[in-house]
C-alpha positions in Angstrom: 66.5 -99.7 -60.6 66.5 -98.3 -56.5 68.2 -100.5 -54.1 68.0 -98.8 -51.2 64.5 -97.9 -51.7 63.1 -101.2 -52.9 60.1 -102.1 -50.8 59.5 -105.3 -52.2 62.6 -107.5 -52.7 62.5 -110.3 -55.2 64.3 -113.4 -55.2 64.7 -115.2 -58.7 64.1 -118.5 -59.6 67.1 -120.8 -58.4 67.5 -121.9 -62.1 67.0 -118.6 -63.5 70.7 -116.7 -63.8 70.1 -114.0 -61.8 71.2 -111.4 -65.0 68.5 -112.7 -66.9 65.9 -111.5 -64.2 67.3 -108.0 -64.1 67.0 -107.9 -67.7 63.5 -108.7 -67.6 63.0 -106.5 -65.1 65.3 -103.7 -66.3 62.7 -104.5 -70.0 59.9 -103.5 -67.8 61.1 -100.2 -66.8 62.2 -99.5 -70.4 58.4 -100.7 -72.1 56.8 -98.5 -69.0 56.9 -95.5 -70.9 55.9 -96.9 -74.0 52.6 -98.7 -72.2 51.8 -95.4 -71.0 52.0 -93.5 -73.9 49.7 -96.4 -75.4 46.7 -96.6 -72.4 46.7 -92.2 -72.9 45.8 -92.5 -76.7 43.5 -95.5 -75.6 45.8 -98.0 -78.0 43.9 -101.1 -76.2 44.9 -103.3 -79.1 48.9 -102.5 -77.9 47.7 -101.7 -74.2 46.7 -105.3 -74.1 50.0 -106.7 -75.9 52.1 -105.2 -73.3 49.7 -107.0 -71.1 50.1 -110.3 -72.3 53.3 -110.4 -72.9 53.8 -109.2 -69.1 50.7 -111.7 -67.8 53.3 -114.9 -70.0 56.7 -113.4 -69.0 56.5 -112.4 -65.3 56.4 -115.5 -63.0 59.1 -117.3 -65.0 61.3 -114.6 -64.1 60.8 -114.5 -60.8 57.7 -112.0 -60.7 54.7 -113.3 -60.7 53.2 -109.8 -59.7 54.3 -108.7 -62.5 51.9 -111.8 -64.0 49.3 -110.8 -62.1 49.3 -106.9 -63.3 50.1 -107.9 -66.9 46.2 -110.0 -66.8 44.7 -107.0 -64.9 46.6 -105.0 -68.3 45.2 -107.4 -70.8 41.8 -107.5 -68.9 41.0 -104.2 -68.8 42.4 -103.3 -72.6 40.2 -106.1 -73.5 37.4 -104.1 -72.2 38.5 -100.4 -73.3 38.1 -99.3 -70.3 40.8 -96.4 -70.5 40.0 -95.6 -66.8 40.9 -98.9 -65.4 44.0 -99.4 -67.7 45.0 -95.9 -66.4 44.7 -97.3 -62.9 46.0 -100.4 -64.2 49.4 -98.7 -65.5 49.8 -96.5 -62.6 49.8 -99.7 -60.7 52.6 -101.0 -62.8 55.0 -97.9 -62.5 54.8 -97.8 -59.0 55.6 -101.6 -58.6 58.3 -101.2 -61.2 59.7 -97.9 -59.5 59.5 -100.0 -55.8 61.2 -103.1 -56.4 64.5 -104.9 -56.9 66.5 -108.8 -57.0 67.6 -109.3 -53.7 
């Protein structure tokens, strides 16, 4: 994770161990290539699943932006919109390269 170049520093919720939030963020980064592959293949069902999980898990781990991005991915996949899905996945990738824990 790019600590020195992070533009978005997130404070995990006080009742959540920092290690859990860090693990969640690392999982998002590990799963990003799978999401990108699903989007590239227009596998809307798989992309929707990724978005749905992110929507549900982002906020509890201290990443409400990831929850909103997950919703956008889920909705683009529901519409079977390859252009919109690609746009949302690119936005997610950009965010993930700029976020870190405070």
